[in-house]
PASEBA-1860 file (N, C-alpha, C; in nm, 3 decimals):
! residues 212
1> MERETLLP> 3.516/1.203/1.979/3.503/1.206/1.833/3.470/1.350/1.791 ~ 3.548/1.410/1.705/3.533/1.547/1.675/3.413/1.572/1.580 ~ 3.401/1.497/1.477/3.288/1.515/1.385/3.161/1.454/1.438 ~ 3.050/1.493/1.388/2.928/1.434/1.435/2.924/1.287/1.415 ~ 2.875/1.214/1.515/2.874/1.067/1.508/2.740/1.028/1.446 ~ 2.753/0.959/1.331/2.630/0.923/1.258/2.566/0.796/1.315 ~ 2.444/0.770/1.271/2.365/0.664/1.332/2.431/0.525/1.334 ~ 2.491/0.477/1.230/2.555/0.342/1.240/2.657/0.332/1.349
9> ARLFLLAY> 2.740/0.432/1.366/2.845/0.433/1.466/2.775/0.444/1.604 ~ 2.675/0.529/1.617/2.609/0.540/1.746/2.548/0.412/1.796 ~ 2.481/0.340/1.700/2.415/0.216/1.741/2.515/0.102/1.770 ~ 2.626/0.104/1.694/2.732/0.012/1.726/2.787/0.028/1.872 ~ 2.810/0.161/1.901/2.860/0.186/2.039/2.759/0.151/2.144 ~ 2.632/0.179/2.116/2.521/0.152/2.210/2.499/0.003/2.225 ~ 2.538/-0.075/2.128/2.529/-0.224/2.138/2.634/-0.283/2.228 ~ 2.730/-0.200/2.268/2.837/-0.251/2.354/2.791/-0.239/2.500
17> DPKKQRLT> 2.807/-0.347/2.576/2.767/-0.353/2.712/2.892/-0.325/2.797 ~ 2.897/-0.203/2.859/3.020/-0.171/2.935/3.048/-0.264/3.060 ~ 2.941/-0.316/3.113/2.958/-0.409/3.231/3.017/-0.543/3.189 ~ 2.961/-0.600/3.076/3.012/-0.726/3.028/3.130/-0.710/2.933 ~ 3.155/-0.588/2.893/3.263/-0.556/2.802/3.260/-0.633/2.673 ~ 3.144/-0.639/2.608/3.129/-0.704/2.486/3.005/-0.650/2.411 ~ 3.006/-0.677/2.284/2.885/-0.637/2.198/2.765/-0.727/2.233 ~ 2.648/-0.673/2.221/2.524/-0.753/2.241/2.451/-0.757/2.108
25> NWSHLGTL> 2.342/-0.838/2.115/2.255/-0.845/1.996/2.320/-0.886/1.867 ~ 2.413/-0.981/1.880/2.492/-1.023/1.761/2.399/-1.075/1.648 ~ 2.291/-1.139/1.681/2.210/-1.200/1.577/2.147/-1.099/1.485 ~ 2.122/-0.982/1.534/2.051/-0.876/1.459/2.134/-0.747/1.432 ~ 2.256/-0.748/1.489/2.334/-0.619/1.483/2.361/-0.575/1.344 ~ 2.397/-0.665/1.251/2.425/-0.626/1.117/2.305/-0.565/1.052 ~ 2.189/-0.622/1.069/2.062/-0.569/1.015/2.032/-0.434/1.072 ~ 2.051/-0.421/1.207/2.026/-0.296/1.275/2.117/-0.188/1.213
33> LRAAVLAE> 2.241/-0.215/1.189/2.334/-0.117/1.133/2.291/-0.079/0.992 ~ 2.251/-0.177/0.912/2.203/-0.146/0.773/2.088/-0.051/0.782 ~ 1.990/-0.075/0.867/1.887/0.011/0.884/1.928/0.153/0.930 ~ 2.026/0.153/1.020/2.083/0.282/1.064/2.141/0.365/0.950 ~ 2.209/0.292/0.861/2.266/0.355/0.740/2.153/0.418/0.658 ~ 2.046/0.340/0.633/1.934/0.390/0.557/1.868/0.512/0.623 ~ 1.856/0.502/0.755/1.796/0.614/0.827/1.883/0.740/0.817 ~ 2.014/0.724/0.824/2.105/0.839/0.807/2.097/0.897/0.667
41> LAISGHIA> 2.094/0.807/0.569/2.083/0.858/0.432/1.953/0.930/0.409 ~ 1.846/0.886/0.467/1.717/0.952/0.454/1.722/1.086/0.526 ~ 1.776/1.095/0.648/1.786/1.217/0.723/1.863/1.322/0.643 ~ 1.972/1.278/0.585/2.063/1.368/0.512/2.007/1.405/0.366 ~ 1.892/1.345/0.329/1.831/1.376/0.206/1.890/1.307/0.082 ~ 1.962/1.192/0.099/2.021/1.123/-0.012/1.930/1.019/-0.066 ~ 1.837/0.969/0.016/1.735/0.873/-0.032/1.599/0.913/0.018 ~ 1.495/0.857/-0.046/1.357/0.892/-0.006/1.268/0.770/-0.037
49> DQDGRVVV> 1.148/0.777/0.010/1.048/0.671/-0.017/0.963/0.704/-0.133 ~ 0.949/0.610/-0.216/0.855/0.624/-0.334/0.774/0.500/-0.346 ~ 0.649/0.508/-0.307/0.555/0.395/-0.311/0.606/0.275/-0.234 ~ 0.669/0.299/-0.117/0.722/0.195/-0.034/0.857/0.139/-0.074 ~ 0.920/0.204/-0.165/1.051/0.159/-0.210/1.152/0.274/-0.202 ~ 1.276/0.235/-0.194/1.386/0.331/-0.169/1.436/0.386/-0.301 ~ 1.443/0.516/-0.312/1.500/0.582/-0.433/1.604/0.677/-0.394 ~ 1.710/0.699/-0.479/1.815/0.791/-0.456/1.762/0.929/-0.505
57> VGKPVIDD> 1.796/1.032/-0.420/1.761/1.170/-0.448/1.888/1.243/-0.478 ~ 1.902/1.300/-0.595/2.028/1.372/-0.634/2.140/1.276/-0.670 ~ 2.263/1.330/-0.650/2.377/1.250/-0.690/2.413/1.147/-0.583 ~ 2.442/1.026/-0.623/2.471/0.917/-0.520/2.616/0.923/-0.475 ~ 2.648/1.038/-0.415/2.786/1.057/-0.363/2.782/1.110/-0.221 ~ 2.860/1.055/-0.133/2.862/1.105/0.004/2.998/1.074/0.069 ~ 3.042/1.170/0.157/3.176/1.161/0.211/3.176/1.083/0.338 ~ 3.140/0.952/0.327/3.149/0.862/0.440/3.156/0.718/0.381
65> PVLGVVLA> 3.260/0.641/0.419/3.278/0.510/0.359/3.166/0.409/0.379 ~ 3.100/0.417/0.499/2.993/0.320/0.528/2.871/0.361/0.449 ~ 2.825/0.487/0.461/2.709/0.530/0.392/2.730/0.523/0.238 ~ 2.852/0.551/0.194/2.878/0.551/0.046/2.856/0.417/-0.014 ~ 2.897/0.312/0.056/2.878/0.176/0.000/2.732/0.143/-0.022 ~ 2.648/0.171/0.083/2.507/0.137/0.067/2.440/0.229/-0.033 ~ 2.475/0.352/-0.035/2.417/0.447/-0.129/2.449/0.403/-0.274 ~ 2.568/0.362/-0.295/2.610/0.316/-0.426/2.526/0.188/-0.466
73> EIAESKKP> 2.501/0.098/-0.367/2.426/-0.022/-0.396/2.290/0.017/-0.443 ~ 2.225/0.110/-0.372/2.089/0.151/-0.409/2.086/0.219/-0.546 ~ 2.185/0.306/-0.571/2.192/0.377/-0.700/2.212/0.283/-0.818 ~ 2.288/0.172/-0.791/2.321/0.079/-0.899/2.218/-0.031/-0.918 ~ 2.121/-0.038/-0.831/2.023/-0.145/-0.838/1.940/-0.127/-0.966 ~ 1.911/-0.237/-1.031/1.834/-0.230/-1.156/1.688/-0.200/-1.137 ~ 1.637/-0.218/-1.014/1.498/-0.185/-0.983/1.489/-0.135/-0.839 ~ 1.393/-0.048/-0.810/1.376/-0.004/-0.673/1.335/-0.121/-0.585
81> RKWQDWAG> 1.388/-0.121/-0.458/1.357/-0.229/-0.365/1.298/-0.167/-0.238 ~ 1.227/-0.254/-0.164/1.161/-0.211/-0.043/1.262/-0.188/0.065 ~ 1.223/-0.113/0.167/1.316/-0.079/0.277/1.362/-0.206/0.347 ~ 1.277/-0.305/0.368/1.320/-0.427/0.439/1.422/-0.503/0.350 ~ 1.411/-0.493/0.223/1.509/-0.562/0.133/1.650/-0.502/0.158 ~ 1.658/-0.370/0.158/1.789/-0.310/0.175/1.842/-0.327/0.318 ~ 1.753/-0.331/0.415/1.792/-0.351/0.554/1.849/-0.492/0.576 ~ 1.802/-0.588/0.500/1.841/-0.726/0.518/1.954/-0.773/0.428
89> RRTGACLK> 2.007/-0.683/0.341/2.115/-0.721/0.250/2.254/-0.693/0.308 ~ 2.343/-0.787/0.285/2.486/-0.766/0.314/2.504/-0.713/0.455 ~ 2.439/-0.772/0.550/2.445/-0.723/0.690/2.580/-0.748/0.756 ~ 2.642/-0.861/0.723/2.778/-0.886/0.776/2.881/-0.795/0.727 ~ 2.868/-0.756/0.598/2.961/-0.660/0.537/2.944/-0.520/0.600 ~ 2.818/-0.485/0.632/2.791/-0.357/0.697/2.857/-0.353/0.835 ~ 2.833/-0.460/0.911/2.896/-0.468/1.046/3.043/-0.452/1.040 ~ 3.109/-0.520/0.941/3.251/-0.510/0.924/3.296/-0.369/0.890
97> LVREQLAA> 3.226/-0.300/0.805/3.258/-0.159/0.765/3.251/-0.070/0.885 ~ 3.148/-0.077/0.961/3.126/0.009/1.077/3.241/-0.019/1.185 ~ 3.268/-0.146/1.208/3.374/-0.183/1.298/3.505/-0.131/1.254 ~ 3.542/-0.145/1.129/3.666/-0.094/1.077/3.674/0.055/1.079 ~ 3.563/0.120/1.055/3.565/0.268/1.059/3.592/0.320/1.200 ~ 3.527/0.262/1.299/3.547/0.298/1.436/3.681/0.267/1.488 ~ 3.737/0.154/1.443/3.876/0.114/1.480/3.973/0.209/1.421 ~ 3.956/0.247/1.291/4.047/0.343/1.228/4.042/0.477/1.289
105> EHVIRADR> 3.926/0.518/1.346/3.912/0.647/1.413/3.961/0.636/1.564 ~ 4.005/0.516/1.602/4.054/0.493/1.738/3.942/0.514/1.844 ~ 3.816/0.487/1.803/3.705/0.494/1.897/3.699/0.355/1.967 ~ 3.725/0.248/1.899/3.728/0.118/1.954/3.860/0.044/1.922 ~ 3.883/-0.058/1.994/3.989/-0.151/1.961/3.927/-0.284/1.922 ~ 3.963/-0.339/1.806/3.902/-0.464/1.758/4.015/-0.565/1.746 ~ 4.009/-0.671/1.822/4.113/-0.777/1.815/4.043/-0.906/1.780 ~ 4.107/-0.972/1.683/4.058/-1.099/1.632/4.112/-1.217/1.712
113> HRLLGVFP> 4.024/-1.304/1.764/4.061/-1.417/1.843/3.994/-1.545/1.786 ~ 4.029/-1.659/1.846/3.966/-1.785/1.804/3.915/-1.856/1.932 ~ 3.785/-1.890/1.931/3.732/-1.961/2.041/3.773/-2.109/2.035 ~ 3.829/-2.161/2.141/3.876/-2.296/2.145/3.978/-2.325/2.034 ~ 4.043/-2.216/1.992/4.148/-2.224/1.891/4.091/-2.253/1.751 ~ 3.960/-2.251/1.734/3.903/-2.286/1.605/3.808/-2.177/1.551 ~ 3.711/-2.134/1.633/3.605/-2.043/1.583/3.655/-1.892/1.596 ~ 3.660/-1.824/1.484/3.707/-1.683/1.492/3.598/-1.592/1.544
121> YWKITLRD> 3.639/-1.493/1.624/3.550/-1.392/1.671/3.633/-1.262/1.699 ~ 3.557/-1.150/1.713/3.616/-1.023/1.737/3.591/-0.977/1.880 ~ 3.698/-0.942/1.949/3.682/-0.883/2.085/3.690/-0.729/2.071 ~ 3.578/-0.666/2.105/3.573/-0.521/2.093/3.596/-0.451/2.229 ~ 3.674/-0.349/2.229/3.700/-0.271/2.350/3.680/-0.129/2.316 ~ 3.603/-0.054/2.401/3.587/0.085/2.386/3.708/0.160/2.444 ~ 3.768/0.243/2.362/3.885/0.314/2.406/3.846/0.429/2.504 ~ 3.721/0.483/2.484/3.675/0.584/2.568/3.518/0.568/2.578
129> TRARHRFA> 3.472/0.552/2.702/3.334/0.519/2.720/3.240/0.642/2.722 ~ 3.303/0.764/2.718/3.223/0.886/2.732/3.122/0.905/2.619 ~ 3.163/0.877/2.492/3.073/0.889/2.381/2.948/0.802/2.393 ~ 2.980/0.677/2.431/2.868/0.580/2.445/2.770/0.627/2.557 ~ 2.828/0.676/2.663/2.747/0.724/2.779/2.657/0.841/2.732 ~ 2.715/0.929/2.651/2.639/1.047/2.605/2.524/1.002/2.517 ~ 2.547/0.908/2.426/2.445/0.860/2.338/2.336/0.784/2.418 ~ 2.378/0.710/2.515/2.281/0.636/2.597/2.190/0.731/2.676
137> ESARRALR> 2.247/0.842/2.725/2.167/0.938/2.801/2.075/1.009/2.708 ~ 2.118/1.041/2.584/2.027/1.108/2.487/1.915/1.017/2.452 ~ 1.943/0.889/2.432/1.839/0.789/2.401/1.741/0.778/2.521 ~ 1.792/0.770/2.638/1.702/0.764/2.755/1.612/0.881/2.766 ~ 1.663/1.004/2.740/1.577/1.122/2.751/1.476/1.120/2.640 ~ 1.511/1.078/2.516/1.423/1.073/2.408/1.302/0.978/2.435 ~ 1.345/0.869/2.502/1.236/0.766/2.529/1.154/0.805/2.651 ~ 1.220/0.848/2.758/1.145/0.863/2.887/1.121/1.014/2.921
145> GGEQVDRV> 1.183/1.103/2.854/1.175/1.242/2.890/1.035/1.296/2.859 ~ 1.009/1.415/2.921/0.879/1.479/2.900/0.874/1.564/2.776 ~ 0.986/1.574/2.702/0.990/1.661/2.587/0.895/1.609/2.475 ~ 0.827/1.701/2.409/0.735/1.660/2.301/0.821/1.594/2.189 ~ 0.753/1.489/2.124/0.826/1.408/2.027/0.882/1.497/1.915 ~ 0.809/1.594/1.866/0.851/1.673/1.758/0.969/1.766/1.787 ~ 1.003/1.770/1.921/1.120/1.854/1.958/1.244/1.768/1.991 ~ 1.225/1.636/1.990/1.340/1.543/2.008/1.431/1.551/1.884
153> DVRDAAVV> 1.560/1.553/1.903/1.654/1.553/1.795/1.623/1.430/1.706 ~ 1.623/1.447/1.576/1.582/1.336/1.487/1.672/1.215/1.496 ~ 1.802/1.234/1.520/1.887/1.119/1.536/1.865/1.046/1.671 ~ 1.835/1.122/1.774/1.792/1.059/1.901/1.665/0.976/1.880 ~ 1.571/1.037/1.812/1.446/0.965/1.780/1.478/0.837/1.702 ~ 1.563/0.848/1.605/1.602/0.734/1.526/1.670/0.621/1.610 ~ 1.754/0.659/1.703/1.824/0.564/1.784/1.718/0.483/1.866 ~ 1.628/0.555/1.929/1.529/0.487/2.011/1.441/0.393/1.925
161> ALAAYGEL> 1.386/0.445/1.814/1.303/0.360/1.731/1.374/0.239/1.669 ~ 1.497/0.262/1.621/1.570/0.148/1.558/1.611/0.051/1.668 ~ 1.650/0.098/1.784/1.686/0.010/1.893/1.564/-0.078/1.936 ~ 1.446/-0.018/1.940/1.325/-0.089/1.977/1.290/-0.194/1.878 ~ 1.284/-0.156/1.748/1.248/-0.252/1.647/1.355/-0.343/1.608 ~ 1.479/-0.309/1.644/1.596/-0.395/1.616/1.630/-0.482/1.729 ~ 1.550/-0.480/1.836/1.562/-0.563/1.957/1.703/-0.541/2.025 ~ 1.743/-0.417/2.026/1.863/-0.382/2.101/1.819/-0.346/2.243
169> RIVVSRAD> 1.808/-0.453/2.326/1.740/-0.438/2.455/1.828/-0.367/2.555 ~ 1.954/-0.353/2.528/2.043/-0.278/2.621/2.006/-0.131/2.620 ~ 1.934/-0.086/2.510/1.892/0.052/2.497/1.741/0.065/2.526 ~ 1.665/-0.024/2.467/1.517/-0.025/2.483/1.479/-0.167/2.526 ~ 1.450/-0.188/2.650/1.418/-0.314/2.706/1.276/-0.356/2.664 ~ 1.243/-0.488/2.695/1.106/-0.529/2.671/1.006/-0.451/2.752 ~ 1.043/-0.421/2.877/0.956/-0.343/2.961/0.939/-0.203/2.906 ~ 1.044/-0.144/2.852/1.037/-0.011/2.794/0.940/-0.014/2.672
177> RRQFKRRI> 0.949/-0.119/2.596/0.860/-0.128/2.472/0.717/-0.136/2.514 ~ 0.686/-0.202/2.623/0.542/-0.203/2.666/0.500/-0.072/2.729 ~ 0.586/-0.015/2.811/0.550/0.107/2.879/0.547/0.226/2.787 ~ 0.636/0.236/2.697/0.644/0.354/2.605/0.607/0.321/2.456 ~ 0.517/0.220/2.444/0.481/0.177/2.307/0.445/0.288/2.216 ~ 0.350/0.368/2.262/0.298/0.478/2.171/0.407/0.580/2.144 ~ 0.491/0.613/2.243/0.595/0.714/2.217/0.704/0.659/2.117 ~ 0.732/0.528/2.126/0.829/0.464/2.034/0.769/0.475/1.898
185> ETLGERVG> 0.640/0.445/1.883/0.579/0.448/1.749/0.582/0.588/1.689 ~ 0.559/0.690/1.781/0.560/0.827/1.730/0.700/0.868/1.697 ~ 0.800/0.834/1.777/0.940/0.865/1.744/0.976/0.795/1.608 ~ 0.928/0.669/1.593/0.953/0.602/1.463/0.899/0.671/1.341 ~ 0.777/0.735/1.359/0.714/0.807/1.251/0.803/0.925/1.204 ~ 0.887/0.976/1.294/0.973/1.088/1.250/1.083/1.035/1.162 ~ 1.121/0.907/1.179/1.231/0.850/1.098/1.186/0.800/0.967 ~ 1.062/0.757/0.953/1.012/0.718/0.824/1.001/0.561/0.809
193> PVVKGLKK> 0.986/0.515/0.689/0.957/0.375/0.659/1.070/0.278/0.698 ~ 1.188/0.328/0.720/1.301/0.234/0.747/1.279/0.158/0.880 ~ 1.205/0.222/0.973/1.185/0.159/1.101/1.098/0.029/1.083 ~ 0.990/0.040/1.013/0.907/-0.077/0.985/0.979/-0.174/0.894 ~ 1.063/-0.125/0.810/1.144/-0.208/0.719/1.240/-0.295/0.798 ~ 1.301/-0.233/0.906/1.388/-0.308/0.991/1.315/-0.419/1.063 ~ 1.195/-0.388/1.112/1.113/-0.489/1.181/1.085/-0.608/1.090 ~ 1.042/-0.580/0.968/1.008/-0.685/0.872/1.132/-0.765/0.834
201> AIQAQQSA> 1.250/-0.697/0.821/1.371/-0.773/0.785/1.412/-0.869/0.896 ~ 1.401/-0.825/1.020/1.433/-0.915/1.130/1.328/-1.030/1.139 ~ 1.203/-0.999/1.121/1.101/-1.103/1.121/1.130/-1.207/1.013 ~ 1.173/-1.166/0.897/1.206/-1.255/0.784/1.327/-1.341/0.825 ~ 1.422/-1.286/0.888/1.544/-1.359/0.931/1.503/-1.463/1.036 ~ 1.422/-1.427/1.130/1.375/-1.514/1.238/1.299/-1.635/1.178 ~ 1.215/-1.606/1.080/1.131/-1.706/1.017/1.224/-1.800/0.939 ~ 1.325/-1.747/0.869/1.419/-1.835/0.796/1.495/-1.922/0.890
209> AAAG> 1.539/-1.863/1.007/1.615/-1.944/1.101/1.531/-2.054/1.163 ~ 1.400/-2.021/1.193/1.312/-2.127/1.248/1.284/-2.239/1.153 ~ 1.279/-2.201/1.026/1.252/-2.305/0.921/1.374/-2.393/0.891 ~ 1.491/-2.346/0.945/1.613/-2.421/0.927/1.679/-2.399/0.791
END
């Protein structure tokens, strides 16, 4: 990929299990990608936190179809919303946009199938595993490396924190979360409120699912 790979695309690729040749974390992947969009918008200076709510900074225009959709939603909202509210909105649409973007850029191949001839699903294939391997290694170093947290690349810090709070265990396992708990929290502090917003959004989804 020639241009810099932004957080939503990185986390989509990292959700892919090369051994099983399929995406993981389906139940939370859309929410994780929405949070990744918010993190990317915050890093690029398009949005900011104001009393726990997301506000647009400057003109709501950006040259990326995935980020642009979410930025426009925030700009057009009649009232400021909390980070967890934006992370939990239109998650399926966000997943679709990221998948279509990566397919259009020939990073992945996305084929639509039907399970038992009835239930539709997407089979994802990585056209080149090198990018995913590179992002996985960067995340591993950010999590386990001896480098000071403030020197870790901000997007690598975001990948680790979002993967941890978004339960993307192929990147940050349960054992990793226990062993590197404080480092994950510190990496998350570099990313801002979106990390805790993601955690709350997933908790809300889990509570809703348990309640039926």
